[in-house]
Structures are given as structure tokens and as C-alpha cells.
Backbone as JSON, one array per atom type, in Angstrom:
{
  "sequence": "YAAQASVDALQNQLNQLKAQAIQAEISALNEQMSAAKTLKDTWENLSKSLLDSRTKLWTSNTNALGLFARRDAAQSEFDRLYSLTMSGDKEAAAKLASSGDTLLSLLKETSANGEEYTAGFWNVEQKRCRETAFRSAEEL",
  "N": [[44.29, 34.98, 92.81], [44.43, 35.37, 90.09], [42.38, 33.83, 89.12], [40.2, 35.22, 90.15], [40.49, 37.64, 88.81], [40.05, 36.77, 86.27], [37.36, 35.98, 86.46], [36.22, 38.46, 87.04], [36.79, 39.83, 84.66], [35.29, 38.32, 82.85], [32.75, 38.84, 83.92], [32.58, 41.59, 83.44], [32.57, 41.56, 80.65], [30.17, 40.2, 80.23], [28.37, 42.07, 81.35], [28.75, 44.19, 79.55], [27.8, 43.01, 77.18], [25.13, 42.62, 77.91], [24.33, 45.3, 78.19], [24.69, 46.17, 75.56], [22.79, 44.57, 74.28], [20.45, 45.51, 75.45], [20.51, 48.16, 74.54], [20.3, 47.7, 71.78], [17.73, 46.65, 71.69], [16.24, 48.85, 72.58], [16.76, 50.64, 70.46], [15.53, 49.23, 68.36], [12.86, 49.31, 69.22], [12.44, 52.1, 69.15], [12.62, 52.53, 66.4], [10.38, 51.07, 65.57], [8.35, 52.58, 66.79], [8.66, 54.99, 65.43], [8.03, 54.18, 62.82], [5.36, 53.43, 63.22], [4.23, 55.91, 63.92], [4.61, 57.3, 61.52], [2.95, 55.79, 59.85], [0.47, 56.24, 61.1], [0.24, 59.05, 60.72], [0.12, 59.09, 57.94], [-2.33, 57.75, 57.47], [-4.06, 59.55, 58.73], [-3.71, 61.81, 57.11], [-4.66, 60.8, 54.69], [-7.32, 60.29, 55.38], [-8.22, 62.92, 55.9], [-7.85, 64.02, 53.36], [-9.66, 62.49, 51.85], [-12.06, 63.28, 53.05], [-12.06, 66.02, 52.41], [-12.19, 65.81, 49.61], [-14.66, 64.56, 49.32], [-16.33, 66.54, 50.35], [-15.94, 68.56, 48.45], [-17.01, 67.28, 46.21], [-19.7, 67.15, 46.94], [-20.44, 69.79, 47.09], [-19.67, 71.13, 44.79], [-20.16, 72.76, 41.61], [-20.04, 71.15, 39.42], [-20.95, 68.59, 39.67], [-23.39, 65.88, 39.45], [-25.55, 66.27, 41.06], [-28.63, 67.85, 41.95], [-29.54, 71.33, 42.42], [-30.89, 71.63, 44.88], [-30.12, 69.38, 46.36], [-27.4, 69.88, 46.53], [-27.47, 72.23, 48.0], [-28.54, 71.27, 50.41], [-26.49, 69.55, 51.17], [-24.44, 71.42, 51.46], [-25.48, 72.88, 53.59], [-25.4, 70.94, 55.61], [-22.63, 70.53, 55.76], [-21.77, 73.09, 56.53], [-23.01, 73.27, 59.06], [-21.7, 71.13, 60.33], [-19.02, 72.01, 60.32], [-19.36, 74.31, 61.86], [-20.11, 73.23, 64.37], [-17.77, 71.81, 64.99], [-15.98, 73.95, 65.07], [-16.96, 75.41, 67.26], [-16.24, 73.7, 69.22], [-13.62, 74.1, 69.4], [-11.95, 73.46, 67.23], [-9.54, 74.46, 65.14], [-8.91, 74.16, 62.42], [-11.4, 73.66, 61.28], [-12.59, 76.09, 61.87], [-11.18, 77.76, 60.17], [-12.25, 77.04, 57.74], [-14.9, 77.69, 57.89], [-16.04, 80.22, 57.07], [-15.82, 80.18, 54.26], [-17.37, 77.95, 53.71], [-19.84, 78.9, 54.58], [-20.23, 80.93, 52.7], [-20.54, 79.38, 50.36], [-22.87, 78.0, 51.03], [-24.68, 80.17, 51.25], [-24.69, 81.11, 48.63], [-25.85, 78.93, 47.3], [-28.31, 78.92, 48.61], [-29.35, 81.29, 47.68], [-29.85, 80.63, 45.05], [-31.8, 78.67, 45.32], [-33.89, 79.47, 46.95], [-37.32, 80.05, 47.47], [-38.4, 82.5, 47.85], [-37.71, 85.89, 48.93], [-37.85, 85.97, 51.71], [-37.24, 83.39, 52.56], [-34.56, 83.16, 51.77], [-33.48, 85.24, 53.29], [-33.9, 84.3, 55.9], [-32.17, 82.1, 55.88], [-29.78, 83.45, 55.42], [-29.53, 84.99, 57.81], [-29.28, 82.94, 59.66], [-26.78, 81.83, 58.97], [-25.22, 84.12, 59.36], [-25.58, 84.66, 62.14], [-24.31, 82.4, 63.23], [-21.73, 82.8, 62.31], [-21.12, 85.14, 63.72], [-21.28, 84.19, 66.37], [-19.18, 82.38, 66.27], [-17.02, 84.13, 65.87], [-17.13, 85.58, 68.27], [-16.65, 83.49, 70.04], [-14.04, 82.77, 69.3], [-12.72, 85.14, 69.98], [-13.11, 85.16, 72.74], [-11.62, 82.91, 73.4], [-9.05, 83.83, 72.95], [-8.59, 85.55, 75.02]],
  "CA": [[43.99, 36.28, 92.25], [44.29, 35.23, 88.64], [41.04, 33.31, 88.88], [39.27, 36.32, 90.43], [40.64, 38.6, 87.71], [39.4, 36.14, 85.12], [35.93, 36.07, 86.73], [35.87, 39.88, 86.9], [36.85, 40.15, 83.23], [34.11, 37.7, 82.25], [31.61, 39.58, 84.4], [32.56, 42.86, 82.69], [32.14, 41.25, 79.28], [28.75, 39.89, 80.31], [27.66, 43.33, 81.56], [28.81, 44.93, 78.29], [26.89, 42.34, 76.25], [23.78, 42.95, 78.35], [24.09, 46.71, 77.86], [24.55, 46.24, 74.11], [21.51, 43.95, 73.94], [19.41, 46.45, 75.87], [20.56, 49.29, 73.61], [19.77, 47.23, 70.5], [16.28, 46.53, 71.86], [15.72, 50.22, 72.62], [16.82, 51.16, 69.09], [14.49, 48.56, 67.58], [11.57, 49.86, 69.66], [12.34, 53.46, 68.64], [12.33, 52.41, 64.97], [8.99, 50.64, 65.45], [7.51, 53.72, 67.15], [8.75, 55.93, 64.32], [7.26, 53.62, 61.7], [3.95, 53.5, 63.6], [3.82, 57.32, 63.82], [4.52, 57.61, 60.1], [1.74, 55.14, 59.36], [-0.66, 56.99, 61.67], [0.17, 60.33, 60.01], [-0.32, 58.8, 56.57], [-3.76, 57.47, 57.51], [-4.77, 60.78, 59.06], [-3.69, 62.65, 55.91], [-5.56, 60.18, 53.73], [-8.68, 60.53, 55.86], [-8.52, 64.34, 55.67], [-7.94, 64.21, 51.92], [-10.92, 61.91, 51.41], [-13.14, 64.14, 53.53], [-12.03, 67.23, 51.59], [-12.68, 65.45, 48.28], [-16.1, 64.31, 49.45], [-16.98, 67.84, 50.53], [-15.91, 69.23, 47.15], [-17.98, 66.62, 45.34], [-21.07, 67.45, 47.36], [-20.77, 71.22, 46.99], [-19.21, 71.75, 43.55], [-21.17, 72.99, 40.57], [-19.84, 70.25, 38.28], [-21.45, 67.23, 39.89], [-24.7, 65.57, 38.89], [-26.62, 66.55, 42.03], [-29.41, 69.04, 41.71], [-29.26, 72.47, 43.29], [-31.42, 71.43, 46.23], [-29.26, 68.41, 47.04], [-26.13, 70.56, 46.83], [-27.77, 73.16, 49.09], [-28.68, 70.48, 51.64], [-25.14, 69.09, 51.52], [-23.7, 72.59, 51.93], [-26.01, 73.18, 54.92], [-24.84, 69.92, 56.52], [-21.2, 70.79, 55.92], [-21.64, 74.3, 57.33], [-23.38, 72.91, 60.44], [-20.64, 70.27, 60.86], [-17.86, 72.87, 60.59], [-19.72, 75.18, 62.97], [-20.02, 72.44, 65.61], [-16.34, 71.56, 65.27], [-15.38, 75.24, 65.43], [-17.37, 75.77, 68.61], [-15.56, 72.82, 70.17], [-12.21, 74.5, 69.43], [-11.21, 72.97, 66.07], [-9.06, 75.62, 64.38], [-9.0, 73.86, 60.99], [-12.81, 73.86, 60.92], [-12.84, 77.53, 61.92], [-10.6, 78.35, 58.97], [-13.09, 76.69, 56.59], [-16.3, 78.03, 58.15], [-16.5, 81.35, 56.26], [-15.96, 79.72, 52.88], [-18.52, 77.06, 53.7], [-21.0, 79.76, 54.68], [-20.4, 81.58, 51.4], [-21.07, 78.37, 49.45], [-24.26, 77.78, 51.42], [-25.5, 81.34, 50.88], [-24.81, 81.11, 47.17], [-26.85, 77.92, 46.93], [-29.61, 79.38, 49.12], [-29.82, 82.34, 46.77], [-30.35, 79.97, 43.84], [-32.88, 77.72, 45.57], [-34.94, 80.03, 47.79], [-38.56, 80.34, 46.77], [-38.69, 83.93, 47.98], [-36.71, 86.65, 49.69], [-37.92, 85.63, 53.14], [-36.52, 82.12, 52.77], [-33.14, 83.47, 51.69], [-33.13, 86.08, 54.44], [-33.82, 83.42, 57.08], [-30.92, 81.35, 55.74], [-28.68, 84.41, 55.59], [-29.38, 85.32, 59.23], [-28.79, 81.73, 60.33], [-25.34, 81.78, 58.72], [-24.61, 85.3, 59.98], [-25.56, 84.45, 63.59], [-23.29, 81.41, 63.56], [-20.43, 83.46, 62.11], [-20.91, 86.05, 64.85], [-20.99, 83.37, 67.56], [-17.83, 81.82, 66.07], [-16.09, 85.22, 66.1], [-17.13, 85.84, 69.71], [-16.01, 82.34, 70.67], [-12.61, 82.89, 69.05], [-12.25, 86.27, 70.76], [-13.08, 84.72, 74.14], [-10.5, 81.97, 73.56], [-7.79, 84.57, 72.92], [-8.42, 86.28, 76.29]],
  "C": [[43.76, 36.23, 90.75], [42.87, 34.74, 88.31], [39.99, 34.41, 89.1], [39.31, 37.36, 89.31], [39.94, 38.08, 86.47], [37.87, 36.23, 85.25], [35.46, 37.51, 86.54], [35.83, 40.3, 85.43], [35.63, 39.57, 82.51], [32.82, 38.42, 82.66], [31.48, 40.91, 83.66], [32.09, 42.64, 81.26], [30.64, 40.96, 79.24], [27.93, 41.16, 80.48], [27.64, 44.18, 80.28], [27.85, 44.33, 77.26], [25.44, 42.63, 76.61], [23.42, 44.38, 77.96], [23.88, 46.88, 76.35], [23.2, 45.67, 73.66], [20.35, 44.88, 74.29], [19.36, 47.64, 74.91], [20.0, 48.91, 72.25], [18.25, 47.12, 70.56], [15.62, 47.9, 71.89], [15.7, 50.82, 71.22], [15.73, 50.55, 68.23], [13.11, 49.1, 67.94], [11.37, 51.29, 69.15], [12.02, 53.45, 67.14], [10.88, 51.99, 64.74], [8.03, 51.8, 65.76], [7.5, 54.76, 66.02], [7.93, 55.46, 63.13], [5.76, 53.7, 61.99], [3.43, 54.94, 63.5], [3.68, 57.73, 62.36], [3.26, 57.02, 59.5], [0.49, 55.87, 59.85], [-0.85, 58.31, 60.93], [-0.34, 60.14, 58.58], [-1.82, 58.55, 56.53], [-4.57, 58.72, 57.83], [-4.83, 61.71, 57.84], [-4.64, 62.1, 54.85], [-7.02, 60.44, 54.12], [-9.1, 61.97, 55.6], [-8.7, 64.6, 54.18], [-9.26, 63.66, 51.37], [-12.11, 62.76, 51.84], [-13.21, 65.42, 52.71], [-12.58, 66.95, 50.19], [-14.19, 65.24, 48.3], [-16.87, 65.62, 49.56], [-17.03, 68.59, 49.2], [-16.92, 68.61, 46.19], [-19.4, 67.04, 45.66], [-21.43, 68.91, 47.12], [-20.33, 71.86, 45.68], [-20.34, 71.88, 42.55], [-21.08, 71.96, 39.45], [-20.38, 68.85, 38.51], [-22.88, 67.07, 39.4], [-25.85, 65.86, 39.85], [-27.36, 67.82, 41.64], [-29.07, 70.14, 42.7], [-29.73, 72.23, 44.72], [-30.6, 70.43, 47.02], [-27.93, 69.04, 47.41], [-26.33, 71.55, 47.98], [-27.85, 72.41, 50.41], [-27.31, 69.97, 52.12], [-24.3, 70.24, 52.07], [-24.17, 72.99, 53.33], [-25.43, 72.21, 55.95], [-23.37, 70.19, 56.8], [-20.98, 72.04, 56.78], [-21.95, 74.01, 58.8], [-22.29, 72.06, 61.1], [-19.42, 71.12, 61.23], [-18.13, 73.81, 61.77], [-19.59, 74.44, 64.31], [-18.57, 72.19, 65.98], [-15.65, 72.85, 65.72], [-15.71, 75.6, 66.87], [-16.79, 74.83, 69.67], [-14.05, 73.07, 70.14], [-11.37, 74.04, 68.26], [-10.83, 74.15, 65.18], [-9.11, 75.39, 62.87], [-10.43, 74.08, 60.51], [-13.13, 75.35, 60.9], [-12.32, 78.22, 60.66], [-11.47, 78.11, 57.73], [-14.52, 77.21, 56.72], [-16.8, 79.15, 57.24], [-16.74, 80.92, 54.82], [-17.18, 78.81, 52.73], [-19.82, 77.85, 53.77], [-21.29, 80.47, 53.36], [-21.01, 80.62, 50.38], [-22.55, 78.13, 49.75], [-25.14, 78.95, 51.0], [-25.71, 81.43, 49.38], [-25.88, 80.12, 46.71], [-28.24, 78.29, 47.44], [-30.21, 80.43, 48.19], [-30.45, 81.73, 45.52], [-31.6, 79.12, 44.09], [-34.04, 78.29, 46.38], [-36.16, 80.39, 46.95], [-38.9, 81.82, 46.81], [-37.6, 84.59, 48.82], [-36.7, 86.31, 51.16], [-37.12, 84.36, 53.44], [-35.0, 82.35, 52.73], [-32.69, 84.27, 52.91], [-33.0, 85.25, 55.71], [-32.52, 82.62, 57.04], [-29.7, 82.23, 55.96], [-28.45, 84.7, 57.08], [-28.91, 84.12, 60.05], [-27.27, 81.65, 60.19], [-24.65, 82.93, 59.45], [-24.53, 85.15, 61.5], [-24.46, 83.47, 63.99], [-21.9, 81.98, 63.35], [-20.11, 84.4, 63.27], [-20.57, 85.29, 66.12], [-19.57, 82.8, 67.47], [-16.79, 82.9, 66.35], [-15.99, 85.54, 67.59], [-16.43, 84.72, 70.46], [-14.49, 82.43, 70.52], [-12.01, 84.02, 69.88], [-12.13, 85.9, 72.23], [-11.93, 83.75, 74.39], [-9.17, 82.71, 73.66], [-7.53, 85.33, 74.22], [-7.68, 85.49, 77.26]]
}
């Protein structure tokens, strides 16, 4: 009986060591997952920041681009935000109105005549209306 008790005690110790090793491995994996998520979030924030900076450079009044290049960049940004908005991107939707205002301001400065500006205005207005209808339909 003493030998069996000794074997049982050793078996219990072995089981405890296995459990501790498994728990240590789980903890290490959780730490690695946490570090990976932090790294992923950091890269996503950096990417968003760079995109925002790029957009500001292309549409600001203080850069070296001419009015027509800024207008074209603003049109591209508005179209990009509109596409993202219509696919359900809420961050893009929040920026769409401001982007449209920037575009209209630049169109006003670069349009050769009232007809050209009016066409640009109605293009922006139609997309804003579609975006509003899309958002309303999503809320139903």
C-alpha cells in the first residue's frame, strides 16, 4: 500500500505540473494575442492618420497645387467617400457632407460658367440625397 500511495502522490504531482504548464502556455498565448491586437490597432490608426493627412494636403488651400488640381482631388475624395458610404461605412458617411462642401467651394472657384457649377452642384446634391435615403433605409 505504501508503494501505491507513493505512485499516486507522484501521479498527482505530475498532473499538477502538467496543469501548470498548460496554464503557463495559455497565459503566454493570451499575451501574444494581446500584443498582436495592439500592433494591429496601431497600424490601423497610423494608416487612417496618413490617409487623413494626405486628404488634407490634397484639398487644403495652403498647398502648392493649383485650383484645378485641388478640385480634381476633392472630386476624387468625394467620390471615394460616397462609394464607401453606400457600402455601409459610417466613418465615410460622417465625412461626406464636409467633403461635398469642399468640392463645391472649389467648383465655384474653377467653373468656367454657371452651368458648369450647377452641374457639379446637382451631382453632389444627388449623391447626398441618395446617401440620406440609404441611411434612412438602413435604420428601418
